[in-house]
N, C-alpha and C positions, 0 to 999 in steps of 0.2 A: 442507615446513614450511607451516603456515598462519599469515597475518599477522595481528597482534593489533591490533585498531584500539581506539584511545582515544575516537573521537567516534561518535556515534549517526548511523546512516543516516536520511537524509531523502529521500522519494519524492513524486512528483507523481501524482495520479490523479482519478478521478472515482467519486462514490459511485454504486454499483448497487443497494443495499439498504439501507433503514432500518427492518426489521421488528423487530429485538431492541431490546431495553430497553438504553440506554446504550452501544451499538456498532452500529457502520456496517460494510457490506462496500465497500471502497474497490478500485478496478480500476485498476493501474498497467500501462501500455503502453509496449512499449520496440520498437527496430528492430534487428535482427540482420542481418548480411550472409551469404548463401549462401556456403558454402564453395567452390563449383565454380562456380556460375551468375553469382555477384556481386549478385543481386537482394537488395534490401532486404524482410525479412519482418519482419510485425507481431506480435510475441508479447504475451501479457499475462497478469498473475497477480492473484489476489485476497488481500487482506489483510483482516483484521477489525482495526478500530481504535475505541478508546474514544471516546465523545461525552459527556461528562460534562453537558453542557447539553440535549442533544436538539435543538437548534436547526437542524441541517443537513438539507437535502432530497436526494433524489434527484437526480442530475444536476449538482450541485454540485462545482465544480474545488475539491478540499483538497490540505494537503501533509501529510503524515502522518510523525513521528518515531519512532525505534526507542526503546524504553524497555523496564523489565524487565518480567518475563512478567506480565500480570494475571488471565490464566485459560489454559486449556490451549494455545487459538490466538491469544489474543490479546497482542500484544507492541509494537502501535502506538499511539500516541495524535494525534489531530488537532491540527495546531497552525496 
């Protein structure tokens, strides 16, 4: 059974692209422990986030919050 959450997810990451209009690409990094060797590995994922003002630049650390779908791949906004 899939748990239903009522609160939106909040993630922290770094902006890696600002080439689109009102949209930025945020890369979120997490650490995962290897099941056999126990070493921690870095995994990352990129999310499209809405940036209404366009004031954010590449390399900025931002927090993004899940929201209703704004386009096909964009479901996060910058907070």
